[in-house]
C-alpha positions in Angstrom: 23.4 31.2 37.7 20.4 31.7 34.7 20.2 29.5 31.3 20.5 31.9 28.1 16.5 31.3 26.0 18.0 30.7 22.5 15.4 30.8 19.9 16.2 27.5 17.6 14.3 28.9 14.8 16.7 32.4 15.0 19.8 30.2 16.1 19.0 28.0 12.5 18.4 30.8 10.7 21.8 32.2 10.8 23.5 29.1 10.9 22.2 27.7 7.5 22.0 31.4 6.0 18.3 31.2 5.7 15.9 34.0 4.0 18.9 35.2 1.9 21.2 35.4 4.0 25.2 34.9 4.2 25.9 32.0 6.7 27.4 33.1 9.9 29.8 31.9 11.9 29.8 30.5 15.4 31.0 33.7 17.2 28.6 35.9 14.9 25.7 34.0 15.7 26.6 34.5 19.5 27.2 38.1 19.2 23.8 38.3 17.2 21.9 36.4 20.0 23.9 37.3 23.0 25.4 33.9 24.1 28.9 32.8 24.1 30.1 30.7 21.1 30.0 27.6 23.6 26.4 28.0 24.4 25.6 28.4 20.5 27.7 25.4 19.5 25.5 23.6 22.3 22.2 24.8 21.0 23.4 22.9 17.5 24.7 20.3 18.7 21.3 20.0 20.3 19.9 20.6 17.4 21.9 18.6 14.9 21.2 15.3 17.4 17.4 16.0 16.9 18.4 16.1 13.1 16.8 19.5 12.4 20.0 21.6 11.2 20.7 21.1 6.9 24.1 21.2 7.1 24.3 21.0 3.3 21.8 23.6 3.0 25.0 25.7 5.1 27.4 24.2 2.5 25.3 25.4 -0.3 24.8 28.9 0.5 28.5 29.5 1.8 29.3 28.4 -1.8 26.7 30.6 -3.3 28.1 33.5 -1.1 31.9 33.1 -1.2 32.1 31.5 2.1 32.6 33.1 5.8 34.5 36.3 5.7 37.8 36.9 7.4 39.2 39.4 8.8 42.3 42.1 7.5 42.8 43.6 4.7 41.5 43.2 1.2 44.4 41.9 -1.4 45.1 44.3 -3.7 43.3 44.0 -6.7 45.8 43.6 -10.2 44.4 47.0 -11.6 46.0 48.3 -8.0 49.0 46.1 -7.9 50.1 47.5 -11.2 49.4 50.8 -11.2 51.3 50.4 -7.6 54.1 48.3 -8.7 54.2 48.1 -12.7 54.3 45.2 -14.8 57.6 43.2 -14.4 58.4 43.2 -17.6 
């Protein structure tokens, strides 16, 4: 069985959101790097043990860029909601 070669700098770039990027989830990182989410988690754990992962930078970047993306449809905006259902006064 062949081990996946993972570039640690690329992994950290996507995880922490370096270079004015939104930090990616483990699933997004795994898809971008062509590895499984388990492998990405294992490499992040090793990098964290080596003291190379800056979790505070990730938290700051997530707060700045609105958090992780979620699936599904966006909620109705208030203007569209009132046009559709009325004000309810």
